[in-house]
C-alpha positions, 0 to 999 in steps of 0.5 A, spaced: 592 649 344 596 643 344 594 637 339 593 630 342 600 628 340 604 633 344 603 631 351 610 633 353 609 640 351 603 640 355 607 637 361 612 642 360 608 648 360 604 646 366 610 645 370 612 652 368 606 655 370 605 651 376 612 653 378 611 660 376 605 661 381 609 658 387 612 665 387 610 671 390 612 674 383 606 672 380 601 675 385 600 682 388 597 684 395 591 689 395 594 696 398 589 695 404 591 688 406 597 690 410 595 696 414 588 691 415 592 685 417 597 690 422 591 693 425 588 686 427 595 683 429 596 689 434 589 688 437 591 681 438 586 677 433 587 670 432 588 670 424 588 665 419 587 663 412 582 658 409 584 657 402 582 652 396 589 653 394 595 648 395 601 648 399 605 653 395 601 658 399 605 657 405 611 659 401 607 665 397 605 668 404 612 668 406 615 671 400 610 676 400 611 678 408 604 676 410 605 669 413 607 673 420 600 675 421 597 668 421 597 663 426 594 658 421 594 657 414 589 652 412 589 649 404 584 645 401 589 640 399 591 638 406 585 639 409 581 634 405 576 638 404 575 645 400 570 651 400 564 651 401 564 645 405 564 646 412 569 641 414 575 646 411 572 651 416 572 647 422 579 645 421 581 652 421 577 653 427 581 647 431 588 650 429 586 657 431 582 654 438 576 658 436 569 657 437 565 658 430 560 663 434 566 667 436 569 667 429 569 672 423 570 669 416 572 675 410 572 672 403 571 674 396 566 669 394 559 669 396 558 661 395 565 659 397 566 664 403 560 666 405 555 661 405 561 656 406 563 659 413 556 660 415 554 653 414 560 652 419 557 657 424 561 663 423 560 670 422 561 672 415 563 679 411 563 679 403 569 682 400 566 684 394 572 688 390 569 689 383 566 696 383 565 695 376 559 692 373 560 686 369 556 683 363 552 679 368 552 683 374 550 690 376 553 694 382 547 697 384 540 698 381 542 705 378 546 701 373 539 698 371 537 704 366 543 704 363 544 696 362 537 697 359 538 702 354 545 699 352 541 693 350 535 697 346 541 699 342 543 692 340 
Protein backbone atom coordinates (compact mmCIF):
# COMPACT_ATOMS: atom_id res chain seq x y z
CA UNK A 1 0.00 0.00 0.00
CA UNK A 2 1.22 3.47 -0.84
CA UNK A 3 1.02 6.44 1.43
CA UNK A 4 -0.49 9.63 0.06
CA UNK A 5 2.96 11.19 0.13
CA UNK A 6 4.43 8.57 -2.26
CA UNK A 7 2.85 9.38 -5.64
CA UNK A 8 6.14 8.86 -7.50
CA UNK A 9 6.46 5.29 -6.18
CA UNK A 10 2.87 4.55 -7.20
CA UNK A 11 3.42 6.04 -10.68
CA UNK A 12 6.57 3.94 -11.17
CA UNK A 13 4.80 0.75 -10.12
CA UNK A 14 1.83 1.55 -12.35
CA UNK A 15 4.12 2.18 -15.32
CA UNK A 16 5.97 -1.11 -14.71
CA UNK A 17 2.72 -3.09 -14.48
CA UNK A 18 1.23 -1.37 -17.53
CA UNK A 19 4.34 -2.25 -19.55
CA UNK A 20 4.45 -5.82 -18.23
CA UNK A 21 0.84 -6.49 -19.25
CA UNK A 22 1.60 -5.22 -22.77
CA UNK A 23 3.82 -8.27 -23.30
CA UNK A 24 2.82 -11.81 -24.21
CA UNK A 25 4.89 -12.99 -21.22
CA UNK A 26 2.10 -11.83 -18.91
CA UNK A 27 -0.57 -13.95 -20.60
CA UNK A 28 -1.31 -17.59 -21.30
CA UNK A 29 -3.42 -19.10 -24.04
CA UNK A 30 -5.73 -21.96 -23.10
CA UNK A 31 -4.80 -25.21 -24.85
CA UNK A 32 -8.05 -25.34 -26.81
CA UNK A 33 -7.72 -21.85 -28.32
CA UNK A 34 -5.24 -22.37 -31.16
CA UNK A 35 -6.84 -25.58 -32.50
CA UNK A 36 -10.30 -23.96 -32.40
CA UNK A 37 -9.10 -20.81 -34.13
CA UNK A 38 -7.31 -22.85 -36.77
CA UNK A 39 -10.42 -24.92 -37.51
CA UNK A 40 -12.60 -21.81 -37.78
CA UNK A 41 -10.02 -20.00 -39.90
CA UNK A 42 -9.67 -22.94 -42.32
CA UNK A 43 -13.45 -23.11 -42.65
CA UNK A 44 -13.50 -19.46 -43.72
CA UNK A 45 -15.22 -17.84 -40.76
CA UNK A 46 -14.62 -14.11 -40.35
CA UNK A 47 -13.20 -13.93 -36.83
CA UNK A 48 -12.95 -10.91 -34.59
CA UNK A 49 -12.16 -9.93 -31.04
CA UNK A 50 -14.32 -7.55 -29.01
CA UNK A 51 -12.51 -6.54 -25.83
CA UNK A 52 -12.71 -4.06 -22.98
CA UNK A 53 -8.91 -3.92 -23.12
CA UNK A 54 -6.82 -1.21 -24.74
CA UNK A 55 -4.53 -0.93 -27.77
CA UNK A 56 -1.91 -3.15 -26.10
CA UNK A 57 -4.09 -6.08 -27.20
CA UNK A 58 -2.86 -5.73 -30.80
CA UNK A 59 0.76 -6.31 -29.74
CA UNK A 60 -0.18 -9.10 -27.34
CA UNK A 61 -2.13 -10.99 -30.00
CA UNK A 62 0.77 -10.56 -32.41
CA UNK A 63 3.35 -11.85 -29.93
CA UNK A 64 1.15 -14.80 -29.04
CA UNK A 65 0.73 -15.72 -32.71
CA UNK A 66 -3.02 -15.18 -32.59
CA UNK A 67 -3.44 -11.99 -34.65
CA UNK A 68 -3.31 -13.87 -37.95
CA UNK A 69 -6.66 -15.51 -37.20
CA UNK A 70 -8.58 -12.27 -36.74
CA UNK A 71 -9.93 -9.98 -39.41
CA UNK A 72 -10.90 -7.45 -36.74
CA UNK A 73 -9.79 -6.60 -33.22
CA UNK A 74 -11.98 -4.00 -31.52
CA UNK A 75 -10.91 -2.60 -28.17
CA UNK A 76 -13.13 -0.39 -26.07
CA UNK A 77 -10.49 2.32 -25.69
CA UNK A 78 -10.66 2.92 -29.46
CA UNK A 79 -14.30 2.03 -30.13
CA UNK A 80 -15.63 4.68 -27.77
CA UNK A 81 -17.82 2.11 -26.03
CA UNK A 82 -17.27 -0.84 -23.73
CA UNK A 83 -19.06 -4.13 -23.28
CA UNK A 84 -21.90 -4.65 -22.46
CA UNK A 85 -22.85 -1.65 -24.64
CA UNK A 86 -24.29 -2.80 -27.96
CA UNK A 87 -22.21 -0.11 -29.67
CA UNK A 88 -18.88 -1.94 -29.34
CA UNK A 89 -20.44 -5.00 -30.97
CA UNK A 90 -21.81 -2.82 -33.79
CA UNK A 91 -18.30 -1.45 -34.40
CA UNK A 92 -16.96 -5.00 -34.67
CA UNK A 93 -19.79 -6.09 -36.98
CA UNK A 94 -19.14 -3.11 -39.24
CA UNK A 95 -15.41 -3.93 -39.43
CA UNK A 96 -16.22 -7.53 -40.30
CA UNK A 97 -19.02 -6.61 -42.70
CA UNK A 98 -21.35 -9.06 -40.97
CA UNK A 99 -25.04 -8.71 -40.12
CA UNK A 100 -25.82 -9.27 -36.41
CA UNK A 101 -28.23 -12.12 -37.22
CA UNK A 102 -25.36 -13.95 -38.95
CA UNK A 103 -22.88 -13.45 -36.11
CA UNK A 104 -22.03 -15.57 -33.08
CA UNK A 105 -20.25 -14.02 -30.11
CA UNK A 106 -18.49 -16.39 -27.71
CA UNK A 107 -17.44 -14.83 -24.44
CA UNK A 108 -16.61 -15.65 -20.85
CA UNK A 109 -18.64 -12.93 -19.12
CA UNK A 110 -22.39 -13.39 -18.83
CA UNK A 111 -23.21 -9.70 -18.53
CA UNK A 112 -20.53 -8.15 -20.70
CA UNK A 113 -20.37 -10.78 -23.44
CA UNK A 114 -23.63 -12.68 -23.54
CA UNK A 115 -26.08 -9.96 -22.57
CA UNK A 116 -24.11 -7.26 -24.40
CA UNK A 117 -23.90 -9.19 -27.66
CA UNK A 118 -27.56 -10.18 -27.45
CA UNK A 119 -28.51 -6.51 -27.06
CA UNK A 120 -26.78 -5.91 -30.41
CA UNK A 121 -28.71 -8.76 -32.04
CA UNK A 122 -25.95 -11.38 -32.13
CA UNK A 123 -26.26 -15.07 -31.31
CA UNK A 124 -24.24 -15.94 -28.21
CA UNK A 125 -22.45 -18.75 -26.43
CA UNK A 126 -21.17 -18.42 -22.87
CA UNK A 127 -17.70 -19.89 -22.35
CA UNK A 128 -17.72 -20.76 -18.65
CA UNK A 129 -14.28 -22.19 -17.86
CA UNK A 130 -14.63 -22.32 -14.06
CA UNK A 131 -15.70 -25.90 -13.33
CA UNK A 132 -14.93 -25.58 -9.65
CA UNK A 133 -17.58 -24.01 -7.45
CA UNK A 134 -16.56 -20.75 -5.85
CA UNK A 135 -17.72 -19.27 -2.59
CA UNK A 136 -20.81 -17.75 -4.19
CA UNK A 137 -21.49 -20.19 -7.04
CA UNK A 138 -22.03 -23.87 -7.60
CA UNK A 139 -21.30 -25.76 -10.81
CA UNK A 140 -24.54 -27.70 -10.70
CA UNK A 141 -27.33 -28.52 -8.25
CA UNK A 142 -25.61 -31.71 -7.08
CA UNK A 143 -23.19 -29.39 -5.26
CA UNK A 144 -26.00 -27.85 -3.23
CA UNK A 145 -26.12 -30.69 -0.69
CA UNK A 146 -22.39 -30.40 0.01
CA UNK A 147 -22.63 -26.62 0.37
CA UNK A 148 -25.49 -26.93 2.85
CA UNK A 149 -23.59 -29.56 4.83
CA UNK A 150 -20.47 -27.36 4.91
CA UNK A 151 -22.48 -24.40 6.21
CA UNK A 152 -24.06 -26.54 8.94
CA UNK A 153 -20.57 -27.27 10.29
CA UNK A 154 -19.85 -23.56 10.84
